[in-house]
N, C-alpha and C positions, 0 to 999 in steps of 0.2 A: 471447585472454581469453574465458571462457564467460559470456555475460552471458542473464539471463531478464528476461521480463516478466511482471508480476501485475495482474491486475483488483483494486482492493480495496474494500469497501463498509463504511463506518464509521457505526455508528447511536449515537447518545446521547438516553436517555430521560429527560427530566428531571420535574420538577413540574408545570411549566405549558406545555413547548414540547418536542417531539421534533425532532433535526436528523439529517438523513441527508448523507452525503460521499461521491462516488465519486472515486478516485483511482486514477493508473495507476503502478506501480512498477516502477524497473529496478533488477536486481542482478547483480553481479560474482562470478564464482568466484574469489577471490584463493588459493586452495589449488594445490599442484603437481598434476599428473594422477595419482601414486601414492599422494597423502593424501586424507583425509576432505573433502568438499566446505566452503568455509568462505565463505559469501554475504555481502555487504555491499551496503548500498543507495547507489546512486550517482546515483539522480535520482528524484523525485517531481513528477508532474504532475497538479494538482486539476482534475478533469474537471467535475463540478457539485455544488453542495450547496444544501441546503433545509431551510427551517424549515417544520416541519409542526406542526399544531394539531389536537389530538385531544379 
């Protein structure tokens, strides 16, 4: 299986607070070698999360 890892940053800007979350995503290619890649998420690890006051 062909797997890939991505580092993701999520930002939520609300009316009173802003939140930031970092996570590591692992994807696997479920398609055959001769087909167009079809990636699926197989793992998610939350690295760090924070509430920010602006």
